[in-house]
Residue frames as a rotation matrix with the C-alpha (Angstrom) as fourth column:
MET 1
-0.422 0.613 0.667 -1.84
-0.273 0.616 -0.739 41.68
-0.864 -0.494 -0.092 4.62
PHE 2
0.601 0.663 -0.447 -3.26
-0.638 0.061 -0.768 41.69
-0.482 0.746 0.460 1.13
ARG 3
-0.110 -0.757 -0.644 -0.03
-0.924 0.317 -0.214 40.17
0.366 0.572 -0.734 -0.04
THR 4
-0.854 -0.217 0.472 -0.60
-0.426 0.813 -0.396 37.20
-0.298 -0.540 -0.787 2.42
VAL 5
0.072 0.952 0.296 -4.12
-0.260 0.305 -0.916 36.77
-0.963 -0.011 0.269 1.47
PHE 6
0.580 0.086 -0.810 -3.19
-0.809 -0.064 -0.585 36.83
-0.102 0.994 0.033 -2.18
ALA 7
-0.469 -0.842 -0.268 -0.42
-0.844 0.516 -0.144 34.26
0.259 0.159 -0.953 -1.61
VAL 8
-0.597 0.415 0.686 -2.82
-0.241 0.723 -0.647 31.86
-0.765 -0.552 -0.332 0.41
GLY 9
0.438 0.893 -0.104 -5.31
-0.365 0.071 -0.928 32.15
-0.822 0.444 0.357 -2.52
ALA 10
0.314 -0.403 -0.859 -2.76
-0.927 0.067 -0.370 31.53
0.207 0.913 -0.353 -5.17
MET 11
-0.803 -0.583 0.127 -1.42
-0.596 0.784 -0.174 28.40
0.002 -0.215 -0.977 -3.38
ALA 12
-0.206 0.792 0.575 -5.12
-0.197 0.542 -0.817 27.13
-0.958 -0.282 0.044 -3.00
ILE 13
0.655 0.460 -0.600 -5.68
-0.650 -0.062 -0.757 27.65
-0.385 0.886 0.258 -6.74
ILE 14
-0.178 -0.772 -0.610 -2.41
-0.921 0.349 -0.173 25.84
0.347 0.531 -0.773 -7.57
GLY 15
-0.798 -0.088 0.596 -3.40
-0.401 0.816 -0.416 23.01
-0.450 -0.571 -0.687 -5.20
ILE 16
0.244 0.950 0.194 -6.77
-0.308 0.265 -0.914 22.64
-0.919 0.163 0.358 -6.88
ILE 17
0.513 -0.134 -0.848 -5.18
-0.859 -0.078 -0.507 22.58
0.002 0.988 -0.155 -10.25
ALA 18
-0.568 -0.821 -0.056 -2.62
-0.806 0.569 -0.163 19.97
0.166 -0.047 -0.985 -9.07
LEU 19
-0.501 0.465 0.730 -5.44
-0.216 0.749 -0.626 17.70
-0.838 -0.471 -0.275 -7.66
LYS 20
0.600 0.739 -0.305 -7.35
-0.502 0.051 -0.863 17.97
-0.623 0.671 0.402 -10.94
LEU 21
0.192 -0.604 -0.774 -4.28
-0.942 0.108 -0.319 17.03
0.276 0.790 -0.548 -12.86
ILE 22
-0.779 -0.529 0.337 -3.40
-0.619 0.734 -0.280 14.12
-0.099 -0.427 -0.899 -10.62
PHE 23
-0.489 0.629 0.604 -6.93
0.012 0.697 -0.717 12.67
-0.872 -0.344 -0.349 -10.46
GLY 24
0.571 0.632 -0.524 -8.05
-0.486 -0.254 -0.836 13.84
-0.662 0.732 0.163 -13.93
VAL 25
0.373 -0.501 -0.781 -5.13
-0.885 0.062 -0.462 12.89
0.280 0.863 -0.420 -16.16
PHE 26
-0.630 -0.692 -0.353 -3.56
-0.524 0.714 -0.464 10.25
0.573 -0.108 -0.812 -13.97
GLY 27
0.035 0.791 0.610 -6.90
-0.992 0.103 -0.077 9.00
-0.124 -0.603 0.788 -12.47
ALA 28
0.788 0.299 -0.538 -6.65
-0.436 0.888 -0.146 5.65
0.434 0.350 0.830 -14.17
LEU 29
-0.102 -0.920 -0.379 -3.09
-0.017 0.383 -0.924 5.15
0.995 -0.088 -0.055 -12.81
VAL 30
-0.612 0.021 0.791 -4.15
-0.772 -0.233 -0.591 6.11
0.171 -0.972 0.159 -9.28
GLY 31
0.376 0.904 0.205 -7.08
-0.923 0.384 0.000 3.70
-0.079 -0.190 0.979 -9.53
LEU 32
0.592 -0.322 -0.739 -4.86
-0.163 0.850 -0.501 0.88
0.789 0.417 0.451 -10.84
PHE 33
-0.494 -0.857 0.148 -2.42
-0.271 -0.010 -0.962 1.48
0.826 -0.515 -0.227 -7.96
ILE 34
-0.378 0.450 0.809 -5.18
-0.925 -0.142 -0.353 1.37
-0.044 -0.882 0.470 -5.39
MET 35
0.684 0.647 -0.338 -6.60
-0.700 0.713 -0.051 -1.76
0.208 0.271 0.940 -6.89
LEU 36
0.192 -0.745 -0.639 -3.17
-0.007 0.650 -0.760 -3.52
0.981 0.151 0.120 -6.81
CYS 37
-0.684 -0.474 0.555 -2.76
-0.559 -0.148 -0.816 -2.50
0.468 -0.868 -0.164 -3.11
PHE 38
0.120 0.840 0.529 -6.06
-0.982 0.181 -0.063 -3.97
-0.149 -0.512 0.846 -2.28
TRP 39
0.712 0.026 -0.702 -5.16
-0.378 0.857 -0.351 -7.21
0.592 0.515 0.620 -4.09
ALA 40
-0.293 -0.949 -0.117 -1.84
-0.216 0.185 -0.959 -7.35
0.931 -0.256 -0.259 -2.24
LEU 41
-0.564 0.120 0.817 -3.68
-0.824 -0.151 -0.546 -6.92
0.058 -0.981 0.184 1.13
LYS 42
0.572 0.820 -0.005 -6.12
-0.820 0.572 0.024 -9.73
0.023 -0.009 1.000 0.25
ILE 43
0.495 -0.509 -0.704 -3.30
-0.150 0.748 -0.646 -12.02
0.856 0.425 0.294 -0.56
ALA 44
-0.547 -0.730 0.411 -1.45
-0.442 -0.165 -0.882 -11.13
0.711 -0.664 -0.232 2.57
ILE 45
-0.186 0.542 0.820 -4.51
-0.977 -0.015 -0.212 -11.89
-0.103 -0.841 0.532 4.71
ILE 46
0.820 0.423 -0.386 -5.23
-0.502 0.855 -0.129 -15.27
0.276 0.300 0.913 2.94
GLY 47
0.104 -0.896 -0.431 -1.54
-0.087 0.423 -0.902 -16.19
0.991 0.131 -0.034 3.49
PHE 48
-0.640 -0.369 0.674 -1.66
-0.644 -0.222 -0.732 -15.30
0.420 -0.902 -0.095 7.11
ILE 49
0.307 0.825 0.474 -4.85
-0.935 0.355 -0.012 -17.29
-0.178 -0.439 0.881 7.63
VAL 50
0.778 -0.086 -0.623 -3.33
-0.218 0.892 -0.396 -20.32
0.590 0.444 0.675 5.83
TYR 51
-0.350 -0.936 -0.046 -0.14
-0.190 0.119 -0.975 -19.98
0.917 -0.332 -0.220 8.03
LEU 52
-0.335 0.311 0.889 -2.31
-0.942 -0.111 -0.316 -19.82
0.001 -0.944 0.330 11.17
ILE 53
0.727 0.685 -0.053 -4.11
-0.685 0.728 0.018 -23.00
0.051 0.023 0.998 10.16
ILE 54
0.374 -0.705 -0.603 -0.78
-0.043 0.636 -0.771 -24.76
0.926 0.314 0.207 9.47
ARG 55
-0.508 -0.639 0.578 0.49
-0.532 -0.295 -0.794 -23.57
0.677 -0.711 -0.190 12.78
VAL 56
0.040 0.613 0.789 -2.38
-0.978 0.185 -0.094 -25.01
-0.204 -0.768 0.607 14.68
LEU 57
0.868 0.480 -0.124 -2.51
-0.495 0.824 -0.277 -28.31
-0.031 0.302 0.953 12.71
SER 58
0.739 -0.671 -0.061 1.09
0.642 0.729 -0.236 -28.93
0.203 0.135 0.970 12.28
PRO 59
0.908 -0.343 -0.239 3.48
-0.121 -0.763 0.635 -26.83
-0.400 -0.548 -0.734 14.41
ASP 60
0.066 -0.937 0.342 6.65
0.432 0.336 0.837 -28.60
-0.899 0.093 0.427 12.97
THR 61
0.066 0.048 0.997 5.71
0.998 -0.013 -0.065 -27.57
0.010 0.999 -0.049 9.47
ALA 62
0.929 0.312 0.197 5.07
0.291 -0.948 0.129 -23.98
0.227 -0.063 -0.972 10.57
ARG 63
0.605 -0.776 -0.176 8.54
-0.067 -0.269 0.961 -23.97
-0.793 -0.570 -0.215 12.16
LYS 64
-0.198 -0.725 0.659 10.11
0.743 0.328 0.584 -25.06
-0.639 0.605 0.474 8.91
ILE 65
0.428 0.450 0.783 8.22
0.841 -0.516 -0.163 -22.41
0.331 0.729 -0.600 7.04
ARG 66
0.991 -0.096 -0.092 9.27
-0.042 -0.883 0.468 -19.72
-0.126 -0.460 -0.879 9.45
GLU 67
0.319 -0.945 0.080 12.85
0.175 0.142 0.974 -21.00
-0.932 -0.296 0.211 9.31
SER 68
-0.083 -0.334 0.939 12.91
0.954 0.245 0.171 -20.99
-0.287 0.910 0.299 5.47
PHE 69
0.601 0.380 0.703 11.79
0.600 -0.796 -0.083 -17.39
0.528 0.472 -0.706 5.34
SER 70
0.964 -0.258 -0.061 14.10
-0.111 -0.602 0.790 -16.16
-0.240 -0.755 -0.610 8.15
ARG 71
0.341 -0.887 0.310 17.28
0.764 0.454 0.459 -17.46
-0.548 0.080 0.833 6.48
SER 72
0.235 -0.272 -0.933 19.64
-0.351 -0.919 0.180 -14.91
-0.907 0.285 -0.311 5.00
PRO 73
0.914 0.268 -0.305 20.29
-0.361 0.191 -0.913 -14.96
-0.187 0.944 0.271 1.39
ALA 74
0.143 -0.968 -0.205 23.98
-0.928 -0.059 -0.367 -15.57
0.343 0.243 -0.908 1.78
ALA 75
-0.216 -0.211 0.953 23.41
-0.713 0.701 -0.007 -18.80
-0.667 -0.681 -0.302 3.75
């Protein structure tokens, strides 16, 4: 029983050290990655809104856009 408690405690300490290492040493990289993910999400939302506007105002143009993205690279 003491062995199990000791093992759980040791794993908790190792986990805390790992989290401090990840967010302490590599904190700037994690922050940069999160910032880039938010930028990509904003760009995707803006693109979707623009596509919806084009789809409402000019369905034929929207069809051409959809076809240009759905083509295979070999075609």
